[in-house]
N, C-alpha and C positions, 0 to 999 in steps of 0.2 A: 241595726241600732243605731241612733242618732248620735250625731258628735255635739259636744258642748265645749265651748271656749270661754276662758275667763277673763277677768279685766286685765291681767296681766299679759295677755296677748296669746291666745290659742294653745292652753295647756289642755292637753286631753285628759278628759275625765269620762269614765266608762258608765257611771250611772248619774242619772239626772235627778236632783231633788230640789224640791222648790225652796227649802230654806238650807240648800247645803252649802252653800258658798258663805264663808264668813266676811262680814262687811264692816268697815269703819264707819263709826257713825260720828257726824260733826255736830256739835252743838248740843249735846245731848245731856249735858251734866243738869242735875237736879239741884234747884236752888229751894230750900226748904221755907225761905221767906216769901216765896211767891205762891199765890194763890192758884190751885188747879183751875179754879173757876174762873180766873182772868187771863191765863195765858194758855195759847194753843201752840203746841209744837207741830210744826207741818212737815211731812216728808215726802219726798219725790224721787225719780230715778232720771237723771239727766242723760242725754243721748236721745232725745225724742223730739226734735225740733219740728215745729216752732213752739211745742207745748212746755218743754223743760229743756234746756240746754246750758252748757257753761260758755260764756264768752269773755275773754280777757279776765279769766279768774273769778268771773262772777256769774252766780246761777241766776238766768232769767228766763223769760218764756210767758206764754200766754196764761198757763196754770199759774205759775208762779205770781204773776200780776193780779190774776183774777182771784186767787185764794188769799192774797193778803188784803186786797179790796173788800172782800167779802168777810174776813175775819174782823177787820177795822169797823166795818159797816154794824158787824154784831156787836160791837163794844168790848172785843176782847184784844189783848196783845198777841202778836205773832213772835214768838222765838226765833231764833237763828234756825235755818232750814237744815234738815238731815237729807243728805243726798246718799241713796244705796241702790242696790241692784233691784230692779223691779219685783221679781220673785220674792225678795226678802221684805217688802213694804206690809203686806198682810200680817205675817208673824211679828213684825215690830209694832204693829199697831193693836193687835187683839191678845197677843201672847206676853212679850216683853214689855209693851206699854211705853218703849222709847218715844213713840210719836203719839200725836193725838190726832192728827188728820193726813190723810193720804190725798193728795193733788198731784196725779201722775198719769192723765188721760187714761184712766181705768174704767173699762167697760163694766156696765152693771150687768151681773149674771146671777142666776139663782145660785150656783155653786158658791160665789164669794160672798154673797148675802146671808149664805149660813154661818159666816165666819165673821162679817162686818156688816155695819149699817152704812147705807149709802144716803147722800143728800137727794134732793130732787135733780133730775139731769141738767147739765148745762151746755152739752154739746153733743151732736149726731155724726156719726162717721160710717163708712163702710170698708171694706178691704180692697187692697190694690195688689196687682202683680208688678214688681218693679223688676227691671232688666237693664243691662249695658245698652246705652243709647248707640244705635247702628252696630249692635253686636249680631251673632249669628244665631242667637235664641230670641225669637219674637213670637211668642204664644199670643193666641187670640181667645183661647178659652182654656178651662182648667184641664182638660182632656190633653191638652198640647203640652202640658207639663210633664208628662210621662219621660222618665229618664232623665229628667233635669234636677240637678242638684239645688236643693232649696233651703234658703236661710230665713230663721224666725228669731225673735226675742223671746227668751224663757219666760214662762207664766202669761204670755198675752193670749188674746183670741186669734191673732196670726198663727200662733203656734197650734191652738186647737184646731184652725182650720187646715193647716198642713198635716195634721194627725188624721183628720178626715179624708185628706187625698191619699193617704196610707191606707185607711181602711176600705178606701173604694178602690184600691188596687192601681192607683194613677201612678204613685210614687213608691220607691220601697223606703224601708225604714233608714236604710244606709244611705239614701240620698237626702236625709234631713239632717242640718246643721242648726244647733241651737247656742245662741249667743246671749252675753249678758245684757248688750244693748244693740240697737241697731246701726250705731255708727261703726262698730266692727264689722256688722254683717255688709254694709256698704262698702267698706274697704276691700273685703273680700269679692265682693261683687265685681267691683272695678278692676280687681286685680285677676279677674276670671278664675278664681277659686271656687266660686258656686255661680250658678246661672240664673238665679231668679231670688226674690226676696218677697215673703207675704207679710204686708204692713198696712198699717191705718191709710187711708186715703190722703188725709191733711199731712201726714208726715212724708208720705211718698211724694207729694208734690213739693214739698220742701227741699228734700233731696234732689228732686228733678231740677229743680232752680239754680241749685249750688254745686252739683256734681255731674259727671258724665253718665247719668242714667235717665232712664224714661220710664213711664208707666206704661205697661203693655194693655193691660185692660183691668177693670174694676170688678169685683165680686159684691152685689147688693147685700148687706147684712144688716143694716138698720141699726146698729149699735149707738148705746146712748153712754156718754161717760158721766160719772158722779164723784163728787168727794166722799171719801171713806171715812168713817169715825166708829169708834167703839158701839157695840149694840147697846149698852147701859150709858153712853153718854148723852145727857139730856140736853146739851149745847146743840145738838144738832136741830133742834127746831129754831134756836137763834140764827144759825147758819143758813137754814133754809129761808127764813124770813128775809135775811140780809142778801142771799142770792136774788129775790125776788126783787128787792130793792135795787140793786145794782143793775139788774135788766131794765126796770123802769126808768131809771134816772139817766140813762144814757152811758153809765160807766162801763157796762158789758160791752156795748157796741163800739166804743172808744178802744178798748183794751184788744177787742177782736179785730178791729182795722189795724191796729199798729201792728199785730202779729200775723195780718194777711189770712184769717182762718175762716173767714165769712164766705 
């Protein structure tokens, strides 16, 4: 059985549910005087640098700036950001409707597309295996992860890949630790509580440049990120048009260079 660690710091939970944790929503109050056609409430899950992170108490990152630029270009206002656990984003969008858009480096998958609509892709990534720099665990391929304690973030494609390692018999379920965000996982990695992390390549590179960790090898997955919206939200057409515009006018490249994701 895999282990899950909550935001309060490693509280042991025996069952893992995508919407199991209770999240505190910021800036989600509804103003009846505002038209839903004019305002978009964006949601994200910080702790995924350089796409979304908290710096000096402020939510920043590539996704944050790009989403705001796209929303503005589409002619809508962006409300205060909602920052919650990654696994809670889709339920908050499609069920409770506390948010109108997901901007959280979310990979477009068939399973997710059954619940929400995705915009056109705006980024491509693969998966990486992150280990302690100079540590004793230095795998070169997936088979080398046998017996290694693996950390992943709940609800991510990294978790899906790790579950595939379990199905293939490379690691056991007892060797999988599931976190609410990758920052906690990296803390455990540097503290030698786990041996490796499965994580998106650009995020792995960011941690590599700021922490005592290193990318051991990458796993080509060809994932594409998209902004998530409700399936019945017609504004997705405007968002797609705006996304194309910010690519064409150089805004996308400017933001991408700022956050070093190209």
